[in-house]
TORKOL-4160 file (C-alpha; in steps of 0.2 Angstrom, whole numbers, padded with zeros to 4 digits, m for minus):
192
<pt num="1" X="0295" Y="0068" Z="m0478"/>
<pt num="2" X="0280" Y="0059" Z="m0487"/>
<pt num="3" X="0268" Y="0066" Z="m0476"/>
<pt num="4" X="0275" Y="0085" Z="m0480"/>
<pt num="5" X="0274" Y="0082" Z="m0497"/>
<pt num="6" X="0255" Y="0077" Z="m0498"/>
<pt num="7" X="0251" Y="0090" Z="m0487"/>
<pt num="8" X="0259" Y="0102" Z="m0499"/>
<pt num="9" X="0250" Y="0092" Z="m0514"/>
<pt num="10" X="0234" Y="0095" Z="m0505"/>
<pt num="11" X="0238" Y="0113" Z="m0501"/>
<pt num="12" X="0238" Y="0114" Z="m0522"/>
<pt num="13" X="0223" Y="0104" Z="m0527"/>
<pt num="14" X="0213" Y="0117" Z="m0512"/>
<pt num="15" X="0220" Y="0130" Z="m0521"/>
<pt num="16" X="0216" Y="0125" Z="m0539"/>
<pt num="17" X="0197" Y="0118" Z="m0534"/>
<pt num="18" X="0196" Y="0137" Z="m0525"/>
<pt num="19" X="0202" Y="0146" Z="m0541"/>
<pt num="20" X="0191" Y="0136" Z="m0551"/>
<pt num="21" X="0176" Y="0138" Z="m0540"/>
<pt num="22" X="0180" Y="0158" Z="m0541"/>
<pt num="23" X="0180" Y="0158" Z="m0559"/>
<pt num="24" X="0162" Y="0148" Z="m0560"/>
<pt num="25" X="0155" Y="0161" Z="m0548"/>
<pt num="26" X="0162" Y="0173" Z="m0558"/>
<pt num="27" X="0154" Y="0168" Z="m0574"/>
<pt num="28" X="0137" Y="0164" Z="m0564"/>
<pt num="29" X="0138" Y="0184" Z="m0560"/>
<pt num="30" X="0142" Y="0189" Z="m0578"/>
<pt num="31" X="0126" Y="0179" Z="m0582"/>
<pt num="32" X="0116" Y="0187" Z="m0571"/>
<pt num="33" X="0122" Y="0204" Z="m0577"/>
<pt num="34" X="0131" Y="0208" Z="m0562"/>
<pt num="35" X="0147" Y="0217" Z="m0567"/>
<pt num="36" X="0150" Y="0229" Z="m0552"/>
<pt num="37" X="0154" Y="0220" Z="m0536"/>
<pt num="38" X="0168" Y="0218" Z="m0523"/>
<pt num="39" X="0182" Y="0206" Z="m0524"/>
<pt num="40" X="0177" Y="0198" Z="m0507"/>
<pt num="41" X="0159" Y="0194" Z="m0514"/>
<pt num="42" X="0166" Y="0181" Z="m0524"/>
<pt num="43" X="0177" Y="0171" Z="m0509"/>
<pt num="44" X="0163" Y="0174" Z="m0498"/>
<pt num="45" X="0150" Y="0164" Z="m0512"/>
<pt num="46" X="0161" Y="0151" Z="m0515"/>
<pt num="47" X="0165" Y="0148" Z="m0495"/>
<pt num="48" X="0147" Y="0147" Z="m0494"/>
<pt num="49" X="0145" Y="0135" Z="m0508"/>
<pt num="50" X="0159" Y="0124" Z="m0502"/>
<pt num="51" X="0150" Y="0124" Z="m0483"/>
<pt num="52" X="0133" Y="0119" Z="m0492"/>
<pt num="53" X="0139" Y="0107" Z="m0503"/>
<pt num="54" X="0151" Y="0098" Z="m0489"/>
<pt num="55" X="0136" Y="0097" Z="m0478"/>
<pt num="56" X="0124" Y="0090" Z="m0490"/>
<pt num="57" X="0136" Y="0076" Z="m0494"/>
<pt num="58" X="0139" Y="0073" Z="m0474"/>
<pt num="59" X="0121" Y="0070" Z="m0473"/>
<pt num="60" X="0120" Y="0060" Z="m0491"/>
<pt num="61" X="0134" Y="0048" Z="m0482"/>
<pt num="62" X="0124" Y="0046" Z="m0465"/>
<pt num="63" X="0109" Y="0042" Z="m0478"/>
<pt num="64" X="0120" Y="0029" Z="m0488"/>
<pt num="65" X="0128" Y="0021" Z="m0472"/>
<pt num="66" X="0110" Y="0019" Z="m0465"/>
<pt num="67" X="0105" Y="0010" Z="m0480"/>
<pt num="68" X="0120" Y="m0002" Z="m0478"/>
<pt num="69" X="0128" Y="0005" Z="m0495"/>
<pt num="70" X="0147" Y="0007" Z="m0498"/>
<pt num="71" X="0144" Y="0021" Z="m0507"/>
<pt num="72" X="0136" Y="0039" Z="m0509"/>
<pt num="73" X="0122" Y="0038" Z="m0523"/>
<pt num="74" X="0111" Y="0051" Z="m0532"/>
<pt num="75" X="0096" Y="0045" Z="m0523"/>
<pt num="76" X="0107" Y="0048" Z="m0505"/>
<pt num="77" X="0112" Y="0066" Z="m0512"/>
<pt num="78" X="0091" Y="0069" Z="m0518"/>
<pt num="79" X="0085" Y="0064" Z="m0500"/>
<pt num="80" X="0099" Y="0074" Z="m0491"/>
<pt num="81" X="0094" Y="0089" Z="m0502"/>
<pt num="82" X="0076" Y="0087" Z="m0498"/>
<pt num="83" X="0078" Y="0086" Z="m0480"/>
<pt num="84" X="0089" Y="0101" Z="m0480"/>
<pt num="85" X="0076" Y="0110" Z="m0490"/>
<pt num="86" X="0063" Y="0105" Z="m0478"/>
<pt num="87" X="0073" Y="0112" Z="m0461"/>
<pt num="88" X="0076" Y="0129" Z="m0469"/>
<pt num="89" X="0058" Y="0130" Z="m0476"/>
<pt num="90" X="0047" Y="0141" Z="m0466"/>
<pt num="91" X="0030" Y="0138" Z="m0462"/>
<pt num="92" X="0017" Y="0147" Z="m0472"/>
<pt num="93" X="0005" Y="0161" Z="m0463"/>
<pt num="94" X="m0011" Y="0147" Z="m0465"/>
<pt num="95" X="0000" Y="0134" Z="m0457"/>
<pt num="96" X="0006" Y="0146" Z="m0442"/>
<pt num="97" X="m0014" Y="0152" Z="m0440"/>
<pt num="98" X="m0019" Y="0135" Z="m0439"/>
<pt num="99" X="m0007" Y="0131" Z="m0425"/>
<pt num="100" X="m0010" Y="0145" Z="m0417"/>
<pt num="101" X="m0029" Y="0142" Z="m0417"/>
<pt num="102" X="m0025" Y="0124" Z="m0412"/>
<pt num="103" X="m0016" Y="0130" Z="m0397"/>
<pt num="104" X="m0028" Y="0145" Z="m0394"/>
<pt num="105" X="m0042" Y="0133" Z="m0392"/>
<pt num="106" X="m0036" Y="0126" Z="m0374"/>
<pt num="107" X="m0043" Y="0138" Z="m0360"/>
<pt num="108" X="m0029" Y="0146" Z="m0349"/>
<pt num="109" X="m0029" Y="0139" Z="m0332"/>
<pt num="110" X="m0039" Y="0149" Z="m0319"/>
<pt num="111" X="m0030" Y="0161" Z="m0308"/>
<pt num="112" X="m0029" Y="0157" Z="m0290"/>
<pt num="113" X="m0037" Y="0170" Z="m0279"/>
<pt num="114" X="m0024" Y="0177" Z="m0268"/>
<pt num="115" X="m0014" Y="0192" Z="m0262"/>
<pt num="116" X="0004" Y="0196" Z="m0266"/>
<pt num="117" X="0016" Y="0192" Z="m0280"/>
<pt num="118" X="0013" Y="0173" Z="m0289"/>
<pt num="119" X="0028" Y="0164" Z="m0287"/>
<pt num="120" X="0029" Y="0145" Z="m0291"/>
<pt num="121" X="0029" Y="0132" Z="m0279"/>
<pt num="122" X="0041" Y="0135" Z="m0263"/>
<pt num="123" X="0052" Y="0120" Z="m0270"/>
<pt num="124" X="0055" Y="0128" Z="m0287"/>
<pt num="125" X="0058" Y="0146" Z="m0280"/>
<pt num="126" X="0076" Y="0153" Z="m0273"/>
<pt num="127" X="0066" Y="0163" Z="m0259"/>
<pt num="128" X="0064" Y="0149" Z="m0246"/>
<pt num="129" X="0072" Y="0148" Z="m0230"/>
<pt num="130" X="0087" Y="0139" Z="m0231"/>
<pt num="131" X="0098" Y="0144" Z="m0215"/>
<pt num="132" X="0096" Y="0145" Z="m0197"/>
<pt num="133" X="0098" Y="0159" Z="m0184"/>
<pt num="134" X="0109" Y="0157" Z="m0170"/>
<pt num="135" X="0109" Y="0169" Z="m0154"/>
<pt num="136" X="0122" Y="0182" Z="m0153"/>
<pt num="137" X="0123" Y="0177" Z="m0134"/>
<pt num="138" X="0118" Y="0160" Z="m0130"/>
<pt num="139" X="0107" Y="0158" Z="m0114"/>
<pt num="140" X="0118" Y="0154" Z="m0099"/>
<pt num="141" X="0119" Y="0137" Z="m0092"/>
<pt num="142" X="0113" Y="0132" Z="m0075"/>
<pt num="143" X="0128" Y="0132" Z="m0063"/>
<pt num="144" X="0131" Y="0121" Z="m0048"/>
<pt num="145" X="0130" Y="0126" Z="m0031"/>
<pt num="146" X="0148" Y="0124" Z="m0028"/>
<pt num="147" X="0153" Y="0134" Z="m0043"/>
<pt num="148" X="0141" Y="0147" Z="m0041"/>
<pt num="149" X="0149" Y="0150" Z="m0023"/>
<pt num="150" X="0166" Y="0150" Z="m0031"/>
<pt num="151" X="0161" Y="0163" Z="m0045"/>
<pt num="152" X="0153" Y="0174" Z="m0031"/>
<pt num="153" X="0169" Y="0173" Z="m0022"/>
<pt num="154" X="0180" Y="0179" Z="m0036"/>
<pt num="155" X="0168" Y="0192" Z="m0042"/>
<pt num="156" X="0168" Y="0201" Z="m0024"/>
<pt num="157" X="0187" Y="0200" Z="m0024"/>
<pt num="158" X="0186" Y="0209" Z="m0042"/>
<pt num="159" X="0174" Y="0221" Z="m0035"/>
<pt num="160" X="0185" Y="0226" Z="m0021"/>
<pt num="161" X="0201" Y="0229" Z="m0032"/>
<pt num="162" X="0191" Y="0239" Z="m0044"/>
<pt num="163" X="0186" Y="0250" Z="m0028"/>
<pt num="164" X="0204" Y="0252" Z="m0023"/>
<pt num="165" X="0209" Y="0255" Z="m0041"/>
<pt num="166" X="0196" Y="0269" Z="m0044"/>
<pt num="167" X="0201" Y="0278" Z="m0027"/>
<pt num="168" X="0218" Y="0278" Z="m0032"/>
<pt num="169" X="0215" Y="0286" Z="m0049"/>
<pt num="170" X="0205" Y="0299" Z="m0041"/>
<pt num="171" X="0218" Y="0302" Z="m0030"/>
<pt num="172" X="0230" Y="0304" Z="m0043"/>
<pt num="173" X="0220" Y="0316" Z="m0053"/>
<pt num="174" X="0219" Y="0328" Z="m0037"/>
<pt num="175" X="0240" Y="0328" Z="m0039"/>
<pt num="176" X="0241" Y="0329" Z="m0056"/>
<pt num="177" X="0242" Y="0323" Z="m0073"/>
<pt num="178" X="0260" Y="0316" Z="m0071"/>
<pt num="179" X="0255" Y="0308" Z="m0055"/>
<pt num="180" X="0240" Y="0300" Z="m0064"/>
<pt num="181" X="0252" Y="0293" Z="m0076"/>
<pt num="182" X="0262" Y="0286" Z="m0064"/>
<pt num="183" X="0247" Y="0279" Z="m0052"/>
<pt num="184" X="0239" Y="0272" Z="m0067"/>
<pt num="185" X="0256" Y="0261" Z="m0072"/>
<pt num="186" X="0258" Y="0254" Z="m0056"/>
<pt num="187" X="0239" Y="0250" Z="m0053"/>
<pt num="188" X="0241" Y="0241" Z="m0070"/>
<pt num="189" X="0258" Y="0231" Z="m0062"/>
<pt num="190" X="0248" Y="0225" Z="m0047"/>
<pt num="191" X="0235" Y="0217" Z="m0059"/>
<pt num="192" X="0249" Y="0206" Z="m0068"/>
């Protein structure tokens, strides 16, 4: 219950502060003879002001803690404001010219004479080879003589069976297509 009440009180205080800030900004706009503006402008300026002040006070708190102080003092706020101004300050044209002159005083490194596109060192590039190719058909291993004899014998038996199958198919083709299918089935059954 107490936390809900505190949250409600905080929300009411924030609304009051927001209304007071909006009224202050309205009066500032009137002082500058700005009479016509969209209502959203006031809200945007209030948000910008709150953000700027919050940032400034956060920096001042850091400076006060660094100095070993318990509270933020005016000097801390002034220091935070000065640092904020320095961060947002753009260099003048003269400062930029001096900086460019000092940088351009150093000569560029000589270009190495070689043809092709100039790339950084190989270890810095993604163009290096990071793979190895493997042969699609590895070279056959040498077989012992006994295995070679067995292999040749099996191959000759297979060749004889193939010749027999071709003769049967040729004979079936002479008889007609129906017979060919029958003979073909018979040959397939013989293979099993």
